[in-house]
C-alpha positions in Angstrom: 69.5 15.9 91.2 70.4 19.2 92.9 67.6 21.0 94.8 66.7 24.4 93.3 68.3 26.3 96.2 71.6 24.4 95.6 72.2 25.6 92.1 75.8 26.8 91.5 76.2 30.2 89.9 78.8 29.8 87.2 81.6 32.2 86.5 80.3 33.2 83.1 77.1 34.8 81.7 74.6 33.5 79.2 72.8 35.3 76.5 72.0 38.9 77.3 74.3 38.8 80.3 72.0 36.6 82.3 73.6 34.4 85.0 74.2 30.7 84.2 73.7 28.0 86.8 74.8 24.4 87.2 72.6 21.7 88.6 74.6 18.7 89.6 75.2 16.4 92.5 78.8 15.8 91.4 81.1 18.5 92.6 84.0 16.7 90.9 82.2 16.6 87.5 83.5 18.1 84.3 81.4 21.3 84.5 82.2 21.8 88.2 85.9 21.5 87.6 85.7 23.8 84.6 83.9 26.4 86.7 86.5 26.0 89.5 89.3 26.5 87.0 87.7 29.6 85.5 87.1 31.1 88.9 90.8 30.5 89.8 91.9 32.2 86.6 89.5 35.1 87.2 90.8 35.6 90.8 94.4 35.4 89.6 93.8 37.9 86.9 92.2 40.3 89.3 95.1 40.0 91.7 97.6 40.6 88.9 95.6 43.6 87.6 95.3 45.1 91.1 99.1 44.8 91.6 99.9 46.3 88.2 97.4 49.1 88.6 99.5 50.7 91.3 102.1 51.9 88.9 99.5 53.5 86.6 97.7 55.1 89.5 100.9 56.5 91.0 102.0 58.0 87.7 101.1 61.8 87.8 101.6 62.0 84.0 99.4 59.1 83.0 97.2 59.6 80.0 93.5 60.0 80.7 92.7 57.3 78.1 95.0 54.9 80.0 93.1 55.7 83.2 89.8 54.9 81.5 91.2 51.6 80.2 92.4 50.7 83.7 89.0 51.6 85.2 87.2 49.4 82.7 89.6 46.5 83.4 89.2 46.9 87.2 85.4 47.1 86.9 85.4 43.9 84.8 87.7 42.2 87.3 85.5 43.3 90.2 82.5 42.0 88.5 84.2 38.6 88.1 85.4 38.6 91.7 81.9 39.5 93.0 80.4 36.6 91.0 82.9 34.2 92.4 82.2 35.4 95.9 78.5 35.1 95.4 78.8 31.7 94.0 81.0 30.4 96.8 78.8 32.0 99.4 75.8 30.3 98.0 77.6 27.0 98.0 78.6 27.4 101.6 75.1 28.3 102.6 73.6 25.4 100.7 75.9 22.9 102.4 75.2 24.1 106.0 73.1 21.8 108.0 69.6 23.2 108.7 69.0 24.7 112.1 72.4 26.2 112.5 
């Protein structure tokens, strides 16, 4: 079984927004692959949103409500990207040999 410091932060939240973790020795298991796929979708969605946001931000006549919606979507995407980065950073650190 995985050591406690090698738990994988999953790309979704549990009840009350609390983080979810995966404990497994099988990085190719169903839940690991599911998490990898969801992370890929989240990163792709964030990239698409960032690209699409340029037009809205460059529009001098954009409706304030549209700007609020964009800000909420960007904040959600940033939250997802930060969770992916944290998870992957933890995985890298957990796989480093001790003493380096």
